[in-house]
All heavy atoms as an XYZ file, in Angstrom:
918
protein
N     138.628    152.368    115.095
C     139.515    151.295    114.699
C     139.535    151.199    113.185
O     138.498    151.305    112.542
C     139.087    149.993    115.333
C     137.821    149.445    114.732
C     137.436    148.119    115.313
N     136.012    148.011    115.392
C     135.191    147.956    114.350
N     135.654    148.001    113.147
N     133.907    147.847    114.511
N     140.704    151.045    112.620
C     140.774    150.907    111.164
C     140.401    149.493    110.731
O     140.484    148.550    111.507
C     142.239    151.184    110.858
C     142.950    150.814    112.098
C     142.003    151.089    113.226
N     140.002    149.362    109.485
C     139.730    148.036    108.941
C     139.907    148.088    107.430
O     139.981    149.147    106.829
C     138.357    147.528    109.346
C     137.225    148.332    108.803
C     136.749    149.519    109.281
C     136.438    148.025    107.660
N     135.718    149.966    108.511
C     135.499    149.067    107.500
C     136.424    146.980    106.748
C     134.576    149.089    106.480
C     135.493    147.014    105.724
C     134.584    148.044    105.611
N     139.979    146.942    106.812
C     140.118    146.864    105.364
C     141.395    147.509    104.871
O     142.465    147.242    105.387
N     141.274    148.411    103.890
C     142.461    149.029    103.314
C     143.042    150.141    104.182
O     144.020    150.776    103.820
C     142.176    149.549    101.903
C     141.121    150.640    101.872
O     140.456    150.865    102.896
O     140.973    151.260    100.799
N     142.470    150.388    105.359
C     143.008    151.373    106.302
C     144.044    150.755    107.240
O     144.634    151.446    108.048
C     141.891    151.981    107.138
C     140.915    152.809    106.336
C     139.767    153.309    107.189
O     139.532    152.749    108.289
O     139.096    154.248    106.773
N     144.252    149.442    107.167
C     145.186    148.757    108.056
C     146.617    148.939    107.553
O     147.141    148.107    106.823
C     144.848    147.267    108.144
C     143.569    146.915    108.876
C     143.253    145.442    108.711
C     143.678    147.257    110.344
N     147.239    150.053    107.944
C     148.591    150.364    107.491
C     149.630    150.276    108.600
O     150.813    150.135    108.319
C     148.650    151.765    106.885
C     147.735    151.943    105.725
N     147.901    151.279    104.546
C     146.625    152.704    105.582
C     146.947    151.627    103.708
N     146.148    152.486    104.322
N     149.204    150.406    109.827
C     150.160    150.463    110.932
C     149.531    149.871    112.186
O     148.333    149.971    112.405
C     150.564    151.920    111.177
C     151.574    152.092    112.250
N     152.852    151.597    112.161
C     151.496    152.694    113.454
C     153.519    151.910    113.259
N     152.709    152.569    114.065
N     150.379    149.275    112.999
C     149.920    148.708    114.255
C     150.921    148.958    115.356
O     152.101    149.194    115.100
N     150.444    148.919    116.571
C     151.282    149.077    117.752
C     150.960    147.939    118.715
O     149.917    147.294    118.599
C     151.048    150.437    118.454
C     151.422    151.590    117.542
C     149.622    150.585    118.941
N     151.833    147.720    119.664
C     151.509    146.828    120.767
C     150.860    147.697    121.832
O     151.493    148.580    122.402
C     152.760    146.127    121.313
O     153.350    145.381    120.252
C     152.402    145.191    122.456
N     149.556    147.480    122.035
C     148.770    148.296    122.952
C     148.021    147.366    123.888
O     147.301    146.480    123.438
C     147.800    149.173    122.148
C     146.919    150.052    122.979
C     147.454    151.084    123.719
C     145.555    149.851    123.011
C     146.645    151.910    124.476
C     144.728    150.656    123.757
C     145.280    151.703    124.493
N     148.210    147.548    125.176
C     147.613    146.687    126.192
C     147.984    145.218    125.926
O     147.153    144.326    126.006
C     146.098    146.885    126.258
C     145.665    148.332    126.489
S     146.407    149.135    127.912
C     145.535    148.366    129.243
N     149.234    144.993    125.573
C     149.803    143.660    125.337
C     149.178    142.928    124.151
O     149.201    141.706    124.104
C     149.722    142.794    126.594
C     150.502    143.390    127.739
O     151.603    143.873    127.546
N     149.932    143.379    128.921
N     148.618    143.669    123.203
C     148.032    143.050    122.022
C     148.454    143.829    120.783
O     148.552    145.053    120.815
C     146.502    143.048    122.106
C     145.965    142.212    123.245
C     144.479    142.030    123.116
O     143.983    141.624    122.071
N     143.749    142.321    124.182
N     148.678    143.123    119.691
C     148.911    143.786    118.415
C     147.629    144.511    118.041
O     146.564    143.904    117.984
C     149.279    142.770    117.333
C     150.609    142.096    117.611
O     151.432    142.694    118.330
O     150.822    140.981    117.115
N     147.736    145.812    117.805
C     146.555    146.651    117.636
C     146.683    147.528    116.399
O     147.612    148.327    116.304
C     146.373    147.554    118.879
O     146.360    146.734    120.043
C     145.101    148.359    118.796
N     145.757    147.415    115.439
C     145.768    148.331    114.296
C     145.321    149.723    114.754
O     144.448    149.848    115.613
C     144.757    147.709    113.332
C     143.867    146.881    114.186
C     144.672    146.432    115.366
N     145.956    150.756    114.210
C     145.632    152.122    114.627
C     145.428    153.025    113.418
O     145.945    152.773    112.331
C     146.744    152.713    115.531
C     146.843    151.945    116.830
C     148.085    152.728    114.815
N     144.670    154.085    113.625
C     144.463    155.107    112.603
C     145.629    156.099    112.643
O     146.166    156.390    113.713
C     143.154    155.845    112.842
C     141.888    155.021    112.646
C     140.670    155.757    113.182
C     141.700    154.682    111.181
N     146.003    156.626    111.498
C     147.155    157.519    111.399
C     146.761    158.967    111.114
O     147.621    159.799    110.819
C     148.088    157.026    110.289
C     148.673    155.639    110.503
C     149.416    155.178    109.257
C     149.592    155.630    111.715
N     145.481    159.289    111.225
C     144.995    160.614    110.862
C     145.673    161.754    111.588
O     146.072    162.748    110.959
N     145.838    161.668    112.896
C     146.447    162.767    113.654
C     147.891    162.994    113.220
O     148.332    164.139    113.070
C     146.379    162.467    115.145
N     148.617    161.913    112.998
C     150.008    162.052    112.548
C     150.065    162.669    111.156
O     150.883    163.557    110.888
C     150.705    160.695    112.552
C     152.153    160.779    112.129
C     152.968    159.554    112.467
O     152.538    158.725    113.297
O     154.066    159.439    111.898
N     149.186    162.246    110.259
C     149.158    162.797    108.900
C     148.831    164.290    108.921
O     149.450    165.076    108.212
C     148.138    162.049    108.048
C     148.551    160.642    107.685
C     147.458    159.962    106.882
C     147.803    158.534    106.559
N     146.731    157.850    105.818
N     147.864    164.682    109.729
C     147.474    166.090    109.825
C     148.617    166.919    110.402
O     148.921    168.014    109.914
C     146.185    166.258    110.655
C     144.999    165.660    109.896
C     145.938    167.720    111.006
C     143.737    165.525    110.718
N     149.271    166.411    111.445
C     150.384    167.144    112.065
C     151.503    167.378    111.062
O     152.061    168.478    110.973
C     150.910    166.372    113.270
N     151.818    166.354    110.279
C     152.889    166.495    109.287
C     152.477    167.438    108.154
O     153.273    168.253    107.695
C     153.265    165.137    108.729
C     153.977    164.249    109.745
C     154.326    162.892    109.128
N     154.841    161.979    110.110
C     156.085    162.002    110.590
N     156.936    162.913    110.170
N     156.473    161.112    111.478
N     151.243    167.324    107.706
C     150.773    168.153    106.590
C     150.718    169.631    106.975
O     151.052    170.505    106.172
C     149.402    167.670    106.126
C     148.910    168.356    104.878
C     147.646    167.727    104.361
C     147.232    168.370    103.052
N     146.081    167.727    102.456
N     150.291    169.924    108.197
C     150.155    171.318    108.636
C     151.392    171.822    109.374
O     151.465    173.000    109.716
C     148.931    171.470    109.555
O     149.103    170.651    110.717
C     147.651    171.105    108.826
N     152.347    170.924    109.640
C     153.581    171.248    110.364
C     153.280    171.933    111.696
O     153.873    172.947    112.051
C     154.502    172.105    109.497
C     155.941    172.099    110.015
O     156.334    171.109    110.661
O     156.661    173.088    109.778
N     152.321    171.362    112.435
C     151.909    171.899    113.729
C     152.414    171.008    114.863
O     152.556    169.804    114.698
C     150.385    171.983    113.806
C     149.770    172.943    112.820
C     150.136    174.374    113.122
O     150.023    174.833    114.248
N     150.598    175.081    112.107
N     152.644    171.602    116.010
C     153.068    170.857    117.189
C     152.008    169.815    117.556
O     150.817    170.015    117.327
C     153.289    171.801    118.364
N     152.462    168.721    118.135
C     151.569    167.644    118.549
C     151.534    167.614    120.073
O     152.582    167.562    120.718
C     152.050    166.278    118.007
C     151.119    165.168    118.439
C     152.186    166.324    116.498
N     150.324    167.670    120.639
C     150.172    167.623    122.091
C     149.215    166.503    122.478
O     148.339    166.110    121.707
C     149.666    168.964    122.672
C     150.676    170.067    122.461
C     148.336    169.347    122.088
N     149.403    165.990    123.670
C     148.529    164.965    124.252
C     147.799    165.635    125.406
O     148.417    166.290    126.246
C     149.367    163.790    124.768
C     148.551    162.670    125.347
C     148.163    161.607    124.561
C     148.179    162.674    126.683
C     147.413    160.558    125.083
C     147.428    161.633    127.220
C     147.044    160.580    126.413
N     146.486    165.494    125.454
C     145.696    166.053    126.546
C     145.480    164.965    127.590
O     144.753    163.997    127.364
C     144.348    166.576    126.048
C     143.393    167.098    127.121
C     144.015    168.272    127.874
C     142.067    167.481    126.510
N     146.145    165.112    128.719
C     146.012    164.157    129.826
C     144.961    164.708    130.786
O     145.108    165.800    131.329
C     147.347    163.980    130.547
C     147.290    163.008    131.693
C     148.658    162.847    132.336
C     148.602    161.870    133.479
N     149.925    161.715    134.117
N     143.886    163.956    130.978
C     142.798    164.371    131.856
C     142.771    163.466    133.071
O     142.811    162.251    132.952
C     141.451    164.307    131.117
O     141.524    165.158    129.964
C     140.314    164.761    131.991
N     142.700    164.071    134.225
C     142.668    163.321    135.488
C     141.433    163.741    136.269
O     141.149    164.932    136.423
C     143.930    163.636    136.302
C     144.012    162.921    137.613
C     145.300    163.284    138.334
C     145.370    162.598    139.679
N     146.569    162.994    140.421
N     140.671    162.761    136.726
C     139.490    163.047    137.533
C     139.944    163.353    138.955
O     140.653    162.569    139.577
C     138.540    161.853    137.520
C     137.233    162.118    138.216
C     136.267    160.970    138.035
C     134.948    161.282    138.689
N     133.962    160.229    138.472
N     139.531    164.519    139.470
C     139.935    164.913    140.824
C     138.792    164.804    141.823
O     139.015    164.868    143.026
C     140.470    166.361    140.816
O     139.471    167.234    140.312
C     141.735    166.452    139.968
N     137.589    164.659    141.338
C     136.416    164.536    142.197
C     135.184    164.389    141.316
O     135.275    164.463    140.093
N     134.055    164.185    141.936
C     132.827    164.008    141.152
C     132.536    165.262    140.333
O     132.235    166.324    140.877
C     131.669    163.680    142.080
C     130.407    163.363    141.337
C     129.277    163.009    142.283
N     128.093    162.735    141.513
C     127.370    161.640    141.635
N     127.718    160.722    142.506
N     126.305    161.480    140.900
N     132.648    165.122    139.021
C     132.395    166.247    138.131
C     133.556    167.222    137.998
O     133.422    168.260    137.372
N     134.717    166.896    138.571
C     135.883    167.780    138.517
C     137.054    167.057    137.864
O     137.344    165.897    138.182
C     136.287    168.246    139.921
C     135.255    169.156    140.536
C     134.227    168.635    141.317
C     135.303    170.527    140.326
C     133.267    169.454    141.872
C     134.346    171.360    140.878
C     133.340    170.817    141.646
O     132.383    171.638    142.187
N     137.718    167.778    136.978
C     138.817    167.199    136.225
C     139.970    168.180    136.156
O     139.777    169.394    136.191
C     138.369    166.838    134.802
C     137.245    165.836    134.793
C     135.915    166.253    134.863
C     137.511    164.473    134.754
C     134.877    165.330    134.881
C     136.486    163.554    134.769
C     135.176    163.985    134.839
O     134.165    163.074    134.864
N     141.160    167.633    136.040
C     142.363    168.432    135.857
C     142.973    168.034    134.519
O     143.123    166.843    134.237
C     143.327    168.122    137.001
C     144.584    168.923    137.008
C     145.415    168.551    138.231
O     145.053    168.973    139.342
O     146.410    167.821    138.039
N     143.307    169.002    133.695
C     143.871    168.731    132.375
C     145.315    169.184    132.308
O     145.673    170.216    132.881
C     143.065    169.451    131.285
C     141.669    168.898    131.176
O     141.486    167.702    131.013
N     140.679    169.764    131.272
N     146.109    168.418    131.596
C     147.510    168.758    131.382
C     147.827    168.530    129.904
O     147.556    167.459    129.367
C     148.406    167.869    132.254
C     149.872    168.053    132.028
C     150.717    167.052    132.808
O     150.162    166.204    133.546
O     151.936    167.108    132.653
N     148.391    169.533    129.275
C     148.824    169.397    127.889
C     150.279    168.964    127.894
O     151.130    169.638    128.466
C     148.669    170.718    127.131
C     147.243    171.094    126.876
C     146.559    171.943    127.729
C     146.570    170.575    125.776
C     145.240    172.281    127.498
C     145.244    170.911    125.532
C     144.586    171.762    126.396
N     150.554    167.837    127.247
C     151.912    167.312    127.155
C     152.367    167.450    125.707
O     151.777    166.835    124.814
C     151.963    165.838    127.587
C     151.452    165.678    129.018
C     153.365    165.276    127.433
C     151.213    164.244    129.424
N     153.390    168.253    125.476
C     153.890    168.416    124.115
C     154.680    167.172    123.718
O     155.621    166.780    124.391
C     154.787    169.643    123.995
C     155.233    169.872    122.563
C     156.047    171.135    122.388
O     155.580    172.206    122.816
O     157.149    171.021    121.832
N     154.247    166.537    122.633
C     154.952    165.361    122.139
C     156.068    165.764    121.182
O     157.194    165.315    121.303
C     153.980    164.407    121.441
C     152.800    163.893    122.261
C     152.004    162.871    121.457
C     153.270    163.290    123.567
N     155.731    166.605    120.225
C     156.712    167.053    119.235
C     156.375    168.474    118.799
O     155.232    168.768    118.464
C     156.714    166.137    118.005
C     157.130    164.735    118.335
C     156.182    163.734    118.478
C     158.459    164.416    118.517
C     156.556    162.442    118.805
C     158.848    163.126    118.848
C     157.890    162.145    118.985
O     158.260    160.873    119.313
N     157.377    169.330    118.763
C     157.147    170.699    118.291
C     157.316    170.800    116.779
O     156.757    171.688    116.155
C     158.095    171.670    118.995
O     159.437    171.312    118.736
N     158.089    169.893    116.198
C     158.307    169.884    114.750
C     158.080    168.467    114.234
O     159.024    167.666    114.155
C     159.717    170.374    114.429
C     159.946    170.551    112.943
O     159.002    170.315    112.146
O     161.067    170.923    112.562
N     156.845    168.110    113.889
C     156.520    166.726    113.532
C     157.222    166.208    112.281
O     157.378    165.002    112.127
C     155.008    166.751    113.333
C     154.676    168.163    113.034
C     155.678    168.987    113.777
N     157.672    167.088    111.422
C     158.320    166.632    110.191
C     159.770    166.194    110.393
O     160.411    165.738    109.459
C     158.221    167.708    109.109
C     156.795    167.845    108.618
O     156.135    166.861    108.322
N     156.304    169.070    108.576
N     160.287    166.331    111.614
C     161.667    165.912    111.878
C     161.748    164.537    112.540
O     162.849    164.043    112.771
C     162.391    166.930    112.778
O     161.722    166.997    114.034
C     162.424    168.310    112.129
N     160.606    163.939    112.861
C     160.619    162.631    113.528
C     160.296    161.531    112.520
O     159.619    161.773    111.518
C     159.627    162.581    114.715
C     160.020    163.588    115.777
C     158.207    162.826    114.275
N     160.789    160.315    112.761
C     160.518    159.213    111.834
C     159.025    158.911    111.704
O     158.232    159.190    112.610
C     161.243    158.025    112.475
C     162.217    158.607    113.427
C     161.639    159.910    113.876
N     158.673    158.323    110.562
C     157.286    157.942    110.318
C     156.798    157.020    111.438
O     157.540    156.160    111.904
C     157.166    157.225    108.976
C     155.748    156.936    108.577
C     155.656    156.287    107.205
O     156.626    155.776    106.673
N     154.471    156.312    106.634
N     155.581    157.197    111.852
C     154.880    156.440    112.894
C     155.312    156.784    114.323
O     154.695    156.325    115.273
C     155.005    154.918    112.698
C     154.562    154.428    111.355
C     155.395    153.619    110.585
C     153.324    154.764    110.819
C     154.999    153.153    109.342
C     152.927    154.309    109.577
C     153.768    153.505    108.848
O     153.373    153.055    107.622
N     156.357    157.571    114.502
C     156.834    157.881    115.844
C     155.802    158.654    116.654
O     155.631    158.423    117.854
C     158.149    158.660    115.780
C     158.745    158.984    117.131
C     159.135    157.747    117.927
O     159.447    156.703    117.332
O     159.102    157.820    119.170
N     155.077    159.557    116.012
C     154.042    160.337    116.701
C     152.944    159.413    117.204
O     152.537    159.470    118.373
C     153.465    161.416    115.759
C     154.545    162.451    115.430
C     152.236    162.081    116.376
C     154.180    163.392    114.309
N     152.477    158.530    116.350
C     151.420    157.584    116.719
C     151.901    156.635    117.808
O     151.181    156.375    118.781
C     150.956    156.795    115.482
O     150.482    157.729    114.496
C     149.853    155.819    115.824
N     153.113    156.127    117.674
C     153.661    155.201    118.677
C     153.755    155.867    120.046
O     153.379    155.278    121.063
C     155.031    154.694    118.249
C     154.971    153.806    117.031
O     153.913    153.301    116.656
N     156.101    153.629    116.380
N     154.264    157.102    120.074
C     154.412    157.804    121.353
C     153.045    158.072    121.979
O     152.862    157.930    123.181
C     155.190    159.101    121.170
C     155.521    159.770    122.475
C     156.555    160.849    122.301
C     156.984    161.373    123.652
N     158.055    162.360    123.522
N     152.071    158.465    121.154
C     150.718    158.704    121.652
C     150.170    157.457    122.355
O     149.645    157.539    123.465
C     149.793    159.114    120.503
C     148.332    159.091    120.894
C     147.756    160.171    121.536
C     147.534    157.960    120.661
C     146.425    160.145    121.926
C     146.220    157.931    121.045
C     145.664    159.022    121.674
O     144.359    158.984    122.072
N     150.302    156.309    121.702
C     149.767    155.082    122.291
C     150.543    154.640    123.525
O     149.968    154.043    124.445
C     149.669    153.964    121.246
C     148.388    154.072    120.464
C     148.341    154.757    119.260
C     147.201    153.553    120.962
C     147.154    154.898    118.559
C     146.013    153.688    120.268
C     145.996    154.367    119.077
O     144.805    154.509    118.404
N     151.834    154.929    123.598
C     152.596    154.627    124.812
C     152.095    155.447    125.992
O     151.914    154.925    127.097
C     154.087    154.883    124.589
C     154.733    153.844    123.716
O     154.254    152.712    123.611
N     155.814    154.218    123.060
N     151.864    156.738    125.752
C     151.360    157.603    126.822
C     149.943    157.188    127.216
O     149.605    157.129    128.402
C     151.402    159.084    126.400
C     152.853    159.535    126.244
C     150.677    159.969    127.404
C     153.011    160.910    125.637
N     149.111    156.892    126.239
C     147.743    156.454    126.526
C     147.734    155.178    127.356
O     146.986    155.068    128.336
C     146.959    156.247    125.227
C     145.517    155.758    125.387
C     144.688    156.750    126.194
C     144.899    155.504    124.022
N     148.580    154.229    127.007
C     148.625    152.978    127.769
C     149.068    153.232    129.209
O     148.514    152.654    130.154
C     149.554    151.975    127.096
C     149.565    150.627    127.794
C     150.315    149.570    127.018
O     150.922    149.884    125.972
O     150.285    148.410    127.462
N     150.055    154.097    129.408
C     150.485    154.446    130.770
C     149.338    155.065    131.554
O     149.128    154.748    132.730
C     151.667    155.414    130.729
C     152.946    154.775    130.229
O     153.028    153.521    130.198
O     153.870    155.534    129.857
N     148.575    155.940    130.908
C     147.437    156.578    131.559
C     146.357    155.556    131.920
O     145.787    155.594    133.013
C     146.859    157.664    130.648
C     145.724    158.522    131.188
C     146.136    159.230    132.471
C     145.294    159.533    130.142
N     146.099    154.617    131.029
C     145.108    153.564    131.306
C     145.553    152.686    132.471
O     144.738    152.287    133.305
C     144.899    152.697    130.068
C     144.191    153.353    128.895
C     144.228    152.432    127.693
C     142.776    153.702    129.258
N     146.836    152.378    132.529
C     147.349    151.561    133.627
C     147.303    152.302    134.955
O     147.120    151.691    136.006
C     148.769    151.093    133.329
C     148.805    150.013    132.269
O     147.902    149.186    132.183
N     149.836    150.029    131.445
N     147.454    153.633    134.912
C     147.380    154.462    136.113
C     145.976    154.465    136.710
O     145.811    154.377    137.923
C     147.719    155.917    135.751
C     149.016    156.429    136.237
C     149.233    157.864    135.768
O     148.396    158.752    136.071
O     150.237    158.082    135.090
N     144.964    154.608    135.852
C     143.579    154.756    136.324
C     142.610    153.946    135.459
O     141.770    154.511    134.763
C     143.153    156.239    136.314
O     143.354    156.742    134.986
C     143.920    157.072    137.308
N     142.690    152.623    135.501
C     141.811    151.808    134.651
C     140.333    151.933    135.004
O     139.469    151.708    134.157
C     142.311    150.390    134.880
C     142.980    150.429    136.200
C     143.552    151.813    136.332
N     140.038    152.335    136.216
C     138.641    152.416    136.646
C     137.854    153.516    135.951
O     136.620    153.505    135.970
C     138.563    152.623    138.171
C     139.128    153.940    138.666
C     140.631    153.927    138.925
O     141.336    153.023    138.447
O     141.101    154.852    139.608
N     138.530    154.455    135.299
C     137.833    155.553    134.636
C     137.658    155.349    133.148
O     137.218    156.249    132.441
C     138.573    156.870    134.874
C     138.593    157.273    136.326
C     139.773    157.550    136.963
C     137.415    157.348    137.058
C     139.798    157.902    138.300
C     137.427    157.695    138.386
C     138.626    157.981    139.005
O     138.637    158.320    140.325
N     137.970    154.179    132.643
C     137.910    153.945    131.205
C     136.836    152.934    130.854
O     136.656    151.934    131.537
C     139.274    153.482    130.687
C     140.282    154.563    130.853
C     141.073    154.787    131.948
C     140.550    155.612    129.945
N     141.826    155.908    131.763
C     141.531    156.441    130.535
C     140.069    155.940    128.681
C     142.032    157.567    129.912
C     140.587    157.061    128.056
C     141.545    157.854    128.674
N     136.128    153.204    129.781
C     135.092    152.320    129.277
C     135.740    151.253    128.396
O     136.418    151.567    127.428
C     134.070    153.119    128.467
C     132.913    152.337    127.863
C     132.056    151.724    128.972
C     132.070    153.242    126.988
N     135.553    149.985    128.737
C     136.229    148.898    128.036
C     135.282    148.086    127.164
O     135.564    146.951    126.842
C     136.895    147.966    129.052
C     138.016    148.651    129.732
C     138.006    149.185    130.987
C     139.308    148.923    129.195
N     139.220    149.769    131.262
C     140.028    149.607    130.171
C     139.916    148.649    127.969
C     141.344    150.024    129.963
C     141.214    149.061    127.777
C     141.912    149.741    128.768
N     134.178    148.661    126.730
C     133.203    147.893    125.958
C     133.367    148.046    124.448
O     132.510    147.629    123.702
C     131.787    148.306    126.359
O     131.579    149.661    126.044
N     134.469    148.634    124.006
C     134.661    148.819    122.568
C     135.249    147.553    121.932
O     135.657    146.633    122.624
C     135.564    150.017    122.284
C     136.886    149.927    122.930
N     137.912    149.152    122.446
C     137.359    150.488    124.060
C     138.961    149.263    123.215
N     138.645    150.055    124.217
N     135.278    147.538    120.621
C     135.811    146.364    119.914
C     137.107    146.720    119.183
O     137.272    146.465    118.010
C     134.773    145.769    118.962
C     134.227    146.779    117.970
O     134.645    147.956    118.015
O     133.399    146.393    117.146
N     138.036    147.295    119.911
C     139.323    147.747    119.391
C     140.059    146.647    118.616
O     140.708    146.900    117.626
C     140.176    148.242    120.561
C     141.656    148.290    120.369
C     142.175    149.365    119.475
N     141.774    150.687    119.864
C     141.988    151.742    119.088
N     142.550    151.599    117.923
N     141.611    152.926    119.475
N     139.951    145.403    119.061
C     140.738    144.324    118.466
C     139.923    143.434    117.533
O     140.332    142.343    117.198
C     141.404    143.512    119.569
C     142.376    144.356    120.339
C     143.646    144.692    119.948
C     142.180    144.995    121.603
N     144.231    145.507    120.879
C     143.361    145.706    121.912
C     141.113    145.049    122.489
C     143.514    146.447    123.079
C     141.275    145.790    123.644
C     142.458    146.481    123.930
N     138.784    143.918    117.072
C     137.911    143.106    116.230
C     138.569    142.701    114.915
O     138.426    141.572    114.466
C     136.615    143.873    115.944
C     135.601    143.064    115.164
C     134.291    143.815    115.051
C     133.263    142.997    114.314
N     131.977    143.688    114.243
N     139.281    143.615    114.257
C     139.884    143.337    112.959
C     141.403    143.245    113.043
O     142.115    143.751    112.208
C     139.493    144.415    111.946
C     138.025    144.426    111.653
C     137.226    145.458    112.094
C     137.433    143.387    110.946
C     135.871    145.469    111.844
C     136.079    143.381    110.698
C     135.302    144.431    111.137
O     133.967    144.430    110.886
N     141.905    142.619    114.070
C     143.342    142.519    114.275
C     143.979    141.653    113.193
O     143.461    140.611    112.824
C     143.616    141.932    115.657
C     145.090    141.818    115.981
C     145.316    141.446    117.425
C     144.839    140.040    117.679
N     145.212    139.550    119.001
N     145.114    142.098    112.679
C     145.909    141.324    111.742
C     147.289    141.126    112.355
O     147.737    141.949    113.137
C     146.058    142.068    110.405
C     144.839    142.044    109.550
C     145.191    142.583    108.188
C     144.032    142.447    107.241
N     144.381    142.897    105.897
N     147.981    140.064    111.975
C     149.316    139.843    112.537
C     150.305    140.893    112.038
O     150.185    141.401    110.936
C     149.684    138.457    112.027
C     148.842    138.266    110.821
C     147.582    139.035    111.057
N     151.293    141.179    112.863
C     152.333    142.129    112.484
C     153.373    141.407    111.643
O     153.798    140.309    111.958
C     152.958    142.770    113.726
C     151.940    143.716    114.352
C     154.233    143.509    113.382
C     152.426    144.490    115.533
N     153.780    142.020    110.552
C     154.755    141.464    109.626
C     156.147    141.660    110.202
O     156.625    142.781    110.317
C     154.618    142.165    108.275
C     155.519    141.584    107.230
O     156.385    140.767    107.524
N     155.328    142.013    106.004
N     156.838    140.591    110.559
C     158.151    140.697    111.187
C     159.258    141.018    110.195
O     160.339    141.419    110.583
C     158.483    139.394    111.921
O     158.479    138.327    111.006
N     159.015    140.885    108.892
C     160.060    141.164    107.913
C     160.203    142.662    107.641
O     161.226    143.109    107.169
C     159.771    140.437    106.597
O     158.583    140.927    106.031
N     159.172    143.441    107.957
C     159.229    144.901    107.784
C     159.432    145.552    109.124
O     159.842    144.907    110.087
C     157.938    145.420    107.155
C     157.775    144.933    105.716
O     158.757    144.659    105.036
N     156.545    144.856    105.262
N     159.123    146.834    109.211
C     159.128    147.536    110.467
C     158.248    146.759    111.453
O     157.165    146.330    111.117
C     158.551    148.949    110.241
C     158.529    149.775    111.499
O     158.466    149.268    112.611
N     158.580    151.084    111.316
N     158.712    146.591    112.676
C     157.993    145.748    113.640
C     156.606    146.277    113.957
O     155.804    145.569    114.543
C     158.802    145.618    114.925
O     158.946    146.885    115.534
N     156.307    147.511    113.583
C     154.995    148.067    113.869
C     154.102    148.172    112.641
O     153.018    148.704    112.710
C     155.125    149.449    114.517
C     155.634    149.348    115.922
O     155.325    148.406    116.627
N     156.428    150.310    116.338
N     154.563    147.708    111.480
C     153.745    147.762    110.283
C     152.840    146.543    110.223
O     153.245    145.440    110.526
C     154.605    147.770    109.025
C     155.310    149.100    108.822
O     154.831    150.088    109.386
O     156.310    149.120    108.108
N     151.608    146.760    109.805
C     150.670    145.653    109.640
C     150.715    145.164    108.197
O     151.010    145.915    107.272
C     149.247    146.100    109.976
C     148.999    146.383    111.446
C     147.599    146.885    111.632
C     149.225    145.144    112.273
N     150.384    143.909    108.008
C     150.310    143.352    106.654
C     149.198    143.999    105.880
O     148.220    144.389    106.376
C     150.042    141.837    106.722
C     151.169    141.000    107.272
C     150.700    139.564    107.408
C     152.382    141.069    106.405
């Protein structure tokens, strides 16, 4: 979770305004590499099935924050599909700041 001067962007995640880190999006744009999401599904005790979902093949052609927003949308769908497999003891919302409505709806103050 970002805090302090790292609070540059936020998304609505699990029905809460959530500050997010932008490292993966920055790296994808800097290296001009495709962005993929690894979807893991538990199929049995100790057995998992993985699926690579391509988000963007050319990250420099999409608007700023779109990669991060799409990632969190897919993650939230996955959490809603199988909430029993996720650890919920983290403090994701500890340093939450309100979203500035005068700018982009996903930018944090």
